[in-house]
C-alpha positions as CSV (number, residue, x, y, z in Angstrom):
1,L,20.6,231.1,160.7
2,V,19.0,233.5,158.3
3,A,19.9,233.9,154.7
4,H,22.0,237.1,155.3
5,H,24.3,235.3,157.7
6,A,24.5,231.9,156.1
7,S,27.8,231.0,154.5
8,G,28.1,228.6,151.6
9,G,31.9,228.4,152.2
10,C,31.3,226.3,155.4
11,N,28.1,224.6,154.2
12,L,25.8,226.5,156.6
13,Q,22.3,226.9,155.2
14,P,19.4,229.2,156.1
15,G,17.2,227.5,158.7
16,D,20.1,225.6,160.4
17,L,19.7,225.6,164.2
18,L,23.0,226.1,165.9
19,V,23.0,224.0,169.1
20,A,26.6,224.1,170.3
21,I,30.2,225.0,169.3
22,D,32.8,222.4,170.3
23,S,30.2,220.9,172.6
24,H,29.6,224.2,174.4
25,P,25.8,225.0,174.4
26,I,24.7,228.1,172.4
27,R,21.7,229.9,173.9
28,T,22.3,233.5,172.8
29,P,24.2,235.3,170.0
30,K,26.8,236.4,172.6
31,D,27.6,232.8,173.3
32,I,28.6,232.4,169.6
33,T,30.8,235.5,169.7
34,S,32.4,234.3,172.9
35,R,33.3,230.9,171.5
36,I,34.6,232.3,168.3
37,V,36.8,234.9,170.1
38,A,38.1,232.2,172.5
39,A,39.0,229.9,169.6
40,G,40.7,232.7,167.5
41,V,41.1,233.3,163.8
42,G,42.6,230.4,161.9
43,S,41.4,227.7,164.2
44,T,38.9,225.0,163.4
45,V,35.8,224.6,165.5
46,R,33.0,222.0,165.4
47,Y,29.4,223.4,164.9
48,Q,26.7,221.1,166.2
49,L,23.6,221.8,164.2
50,V,20.0,220.7,163.7
51,R,19.1,220.7,160.0
52,A,15.6,219.7,158.9
53,G,15.1,218.0,162.3
54,A,18.3,215.9,162.0
55,P,21.5,216.4,164.0
56,L,24.6,217.5,162.0
57,E,28.2,218.4,162.8
58,L,30.4,220.6,160.6
59,G,34.0,221.6,160.9
60,V,34.4,225.4,160.4
61,V,37.7,227.2,159.9
62,L,37.5,230.7,161.4
63,A,38.6,233.6,159.2
64,S,38.7,237.3,159.8
65,E,35.7,239.2,158.6
66,P,36.3,240.9,155.2
67,R,36.3,244.6,155.6
68,P,34.8,247.0,153.1
69,V,37.3,248.9,150.9
70,T,35.5,252.2,151.2
71,V,36.3,253.9,154.6
72,K,39.2,251.7,155.4
73,T,41.0,252.5,152.2
74,Y,40.2,256.2,152.6
75,L,41.7,256.2,156.1
76,Q,44.8,254.5,154.8
77,V,45.2,257.4,152.3
78,V,44.8,259.8,155.2
79,G,47.4,257.9,157.1
80,V,49.9,258.0,154.3
81,F,49.3,261.7,153.9
82,Y,50.1,262.2,157.5
83,L,53.4,260.2,157.2
84,L,54.5,262.3,154.2
85,L,53.6,265.5,156.0
86,G,55.7,264.5,159.0
87,L,58.7,263.5,156.9
88,F,58.5,266.8,155.0
89,V,58.5,268.8,158.2
90,L,61.6,266.9,159.5
91,W,63.3,267.3,156.1
92,R,62.7,271.0,155.9
93,R,63.1,272.1,159.5
94,L,64.3,269.4,161.9
95,R,65.3,272.0,164.5
96,A,62.2,274.0,164.3
97,A,60.2,274.3,167.6
98,R,58.2,271.2,168.2
99,A,58.9,269.8,164.7
100,T,59.9,266.4,166.2
101,H,56.8,266.4,168.3
102,F,54.7,267.0,165.2
103,A,56.5,264.3,163.3
104,I,55.8,261.7,166.0
105,Y,52.2,262.8,165.9
106,C,52.1,262.2,162.2
107,L,53.8,258.8,162.6
108,A,51.2,257.8,165.2
109,S,48.4,258.9,162.9
110,F,50.0,256.8,160.1
111,V,50.0,253.7,162.3
112,L,46.5,254.3,163.6
113,F,44.9,254.8,160.1
114,V,47.0,252.3,158.1
115,Y,47.7,249.2,160.3
116,S,45.1,246.8,161.6
117,Y,45.5,243.4,163.2
118,T,43.7,240.3,161.8
119,G,42.7,238.6,165.0
120,E,44.9,235.6,164.4
121,L,47.2,236.8,167.2
122,T,50.4,235.3,165.8
123,G,53.7,236.8,166.6
124,V,53.4,239.4,163.8
125,D,49.7,240.0,164.6
126,W,50.4,240.6,168.2
127,T,53.1,243.2,167.2
128,V,50.5,245.0,165.0
129,Y,47.9,244.8,167.8
130,W,50.2,246.6,170.2
131,M,51.2,249.1,167.6
132,N,47.5,249.8,167.1
133,V,46.9,250.2,170.8
134,T,49.9,252.5,171.2
135,A,49.0,254.6,168.3
136,M,45.3,254.8,169.4
137,L,46.4,256.1,172.8
138,L,49.3,258.4,171.7
139,Q,47.8,260.1,168.6
140,P,45.0,262.0,170.3
141,A,47.3,262.8,173.3
142,L,50.1,264.2,171.0
143,F,47.4,266.3,169.2
144,A,46.2,267.8,172.5
145,H,49.7,268.4,173.7
146,F,50.6,270.1,170.4
147,C,47.6,272.3,170.6
148,L,48.5,273.1,174.2
149,S,52.1,274.1,173.5
150,Y,52.8,275.1,169.9
151,P,50.4,278.0,169.0
152,L,51.4,280.2,171.9
153,G,54.2,282.7,171.5
154,N,56.5,283.7,174.3
155,S,54.3,286.4,175.7
156,Q,51.3,284.1,175.7
157,T,53.1,281.2,177.2
158,Q,53.6,283.3,180.4
159,E,49.8,283.7,180.6
160,R,49.5,280.0,181.3
161,S,51.1,279.2,184.7
162,P,53.5,276.3,185.0
163,D,51.1,274.6,187.4
164,S,48.3,274.9,184.9
165,R,50.4,273.4,182.1
166,Q,51.6,270.6,184.3
167,R,48.0,269.7,185.2
168,W,47.1,269.6,181.5
169,L,50.1,267.4,180.7
170,L,49.3,265.1,183.7
171,G,45.7,264.7,182.5
172,I,46.7,264.1,178.9
173,Y,49.5,261.6,179.4
174,G,48.2,260.2,182.7
175,S,45.1,258.9,180.8
176,V,47.4,257.3,178.3
177,V,49.3,255.4,180.9
178,L,46.2,254.3,182.7
179,L,44.5,253.0,179.5
180,F,47.7,251.2,178.5
181,V,48.1,249.5,181.9
182,L,44.4,248.5,181.6
183,H,45.2,247.0,178.2
184,L,48.2,245.1,179.5
185,G,46.2,243.8,182.5
186,V,43.3,242.5,180.4
187,A,45.6,241.0,177.7
188,Y,47.8,239.1,180.1
189,G,45.1,238.1,182.6
190,V,46.4,240.2,185.5
191,L,43.1,242.0,185.7
192,R,40.2,239.6,185.9
193,F,36.6,240.4,185.5
194,A,33.4,238.3,185.6
195,A,32.5,239.4,182.1
196,P,33.6,237.3,179.1
197,L,36.6,238.4,177.1
198,V,34.5,239.6,174.2
199,E,32.6,242.0,176.5
200,L,35.9,243.3,178.0
201,R,37.2,243.9,174.5
202,G,34.0,245.8,173.7
203,W,34.4,247.9,176.9
204,L,38.0,248.8,176.1
205,D,37.0,249.8,172.5
206,R,34.3,252.1,173.8
207,L,36.6,253.5,176.5
208,E,39.3,254.2,173.9
209,M,36.8,255.9,171.6
210,G,35.5,258.1,174.4
211,Y,39.1,259.0,175.2
212,L,39.8,259.8,171.6
213,A,36.8,262.1,171.2
214,L,37.6,263.8,174.5
215,M,41.2,264.5,173.4
216,Y,40.1,265.7,170.0
217,L,37.6,268.1,171.5
218,A,40.0,269.3,174.2
219,G,42.7,270.0,171.5
220,T,40.2,271.9,169.4
221,G,39.2,274.0,172.5
222,L,42.8,274.8,173.2
223,L,43.2,276.0,169.6
224,V,40.2,278.2,170.0
225,A,41.8,279.8,173.1
226,A,45.2,280.1,171.2
227,Y,43.5,281.8,168.2
228,R,41.8,284.4,170.5
229,K,45.1,285.1,172.2
230,S,47.3,285.3,169.1
231,S,49.7,288.2,169.4
232,S,50.4,288.6,165.7
233,R,48.6,288.4,162.4
234,L,50.9,285.6,161.2
235,L,50.4,283.5,164.3
236,Q,46.6,284.0,164.0
237,K,46.7,282.8,160.4
238,Q,48.8,279.8,161.4
239,V,46.5,278.8,164.2
240,G,43.4,279.7,162.2
241,W,44.0,277.1,159.5
242,V,44.8,274.4,162.0
243,L,41.8,275.3,164.0
244,G,39.6,275.3,160.9
245,G,40.9,271.8,159.9
246,A,40.3,270.5,163.5
247,A,36.8,272.0,163.7
248,L,35.7,270.5,160.4
249,A,37.5,267.2,160.8
250,L,37.6,266.2,164.5
251,A,34.4,267.8,165.9
252,P,32.0,266.0,163.5
253,F,33.8,262.7,164.0
254,S,33.8,263.1,167.8
255,L,30.2,264.1,168.0
256,A,28.8,261.7,165.3
257,Y,31.0,258.7,166.0
258,G,33.2,258.9,169.0
259,I,30.8,259.9,171.7
260,P,27.8,257.8,170.5
261,Y,30.1,254.7,170.2
262,F,31.3,255.4,173.8
263,L,27.7,255.5,174.9
264,G,27.0,252.1,173.4
265,V,25.5,253.0,170.0
266,A,26.3,250.4,167.4
267,P,28.2,251.9,164.4
268,N,26.1,252.4,161.3
269,A,26.7,253.7,157.8
270,W,26.0,257.3,158.8
271,M,28.4,257.2,161.7
272,N,31.1,255.7,159.5
273,L,30.7,258.5,157.0
274,S,31.9,261.0,159.7
275,A,35.4,259.5,159.2
276,L,35.4,261.2,155.8
277,T,36.1,264.5,157.4
278,L,39.3,263.4,159.1
279,V,41.4,264.4,156.0
280,L,40.6,268.0,156.6
281,L,42.9,268.3,159.6
282,P,46.2,267.3,157.8
283,L,45.1,269.4,154.8
284,G,44.6,272.4,157.1
285,I,48.0,271.8,158.7
286,A,49.7,271.4,155.3
287,Y,48.2,274.6,154.0
288,S,49.3,276.5,157.1
289,I,52.8,275.1,156.7
290,A,52.9,276.0,153.1
291,R,51.3,279.4,153.2
292,H,51.9,280.8,156.7
293,R,55.2,279.0,157.8
294,L,53.6,276.9,160.5
295,L,56.5,275.2,162.4
296,E,58.8,277.7,160.8
297,V,58.9,275.8,157.5
298,E,59.6,278.1,154.7
299,I,58.5,277.0,151.2
300,A,57.2,278.8,148.2
301,L,53.5,278.3,147.5
302,G,52.0,279.0,144.2
303,R,48.6,278.3,142.8
304,G,49.8,274.9,141.7
305,V,50.4,273.8,145.2
306,A,47.0,275.1,146.3
307,Y,45.4,273.2,143.4
308,S,47.3,270.1,144.5
309,L,45.9,270.3,148.0
310,A,42.4,270.6,146.5
311,T,43.1,267.6,144.2
312,A,44.3,265.5,147.1
313,L,41.0,266.2,149.0
314,L,39.0,265.2,146.0
315,I,41.0,262.0,145.5
316,G,40.5,261.2,149.2
317,L,36.8,261.8,148.9
318,Y,36.7,259.5,145.9
319,F,38.3,256.6,147.8
320,G,35.9,257.2,150.7
321,L,32.7,257.2,148.6
322,A,33.5,254.8,145.8
323,A,32.1,251.3,146.5
């Protein structure tokens, strides 16, 4: 153990040589991770050590790793903003075209950004875990579906053949089903692999992040096509603000975090900073709703509301950067 990883709370000291955990030999750092994951948060394991040439055994209670307040808190603010936005759309125009679809997307975004399981995998923690998995798979799919269907007017909808639309929807939601079945198979032991559980969890995380980035970029591409085909000035403005938010929010995150993580790059501080752009999408949608009647929501927008949106962005950036 080195000083950075030593923990005074469990009496580990720099220079301790970890030989085994619960009598299972430790030869590589992956062995440590495998044993900790197998034991689970909240359990007590026995560390067999060598300290100053003498054997020593310590009982260690496993706890979840404390997370920094910075980006996590910032994303929670983004999630709450999504929830309020979805509720507002339902309140103003429940029967508007695709308003329910958009509200479900906002709800999935709220769960994705706000909830996180601890790793203890109690009854409540398992519920939160599956909520996270469901939101992680549905949120980008709902975004891509929204981009596929909403921006196009009646004349433009005819330009996309039913077969083409069905292929898009099959690709979007078929990938959701496949990934969810894969999760179920791994979680309940139906699918068995030679790799240890911790590696399987890492592969699933990378696969999910690659899927997230793919859906975000696909949705952004669909918005670009919709903007070019917009039949009216109003529709072009509606799509333009959503497209601007998506381009500034999702493209940097997908290119700087999603794709590198999928390719096996370990997250670093610079990659984490790309999450700060994610607030720009709901802000762009909110402005398009307020100013250009996106989703047929009619509200009066004065300078005060525009200033409020700018203030919300500044507050979000403060939570993201303050540490």
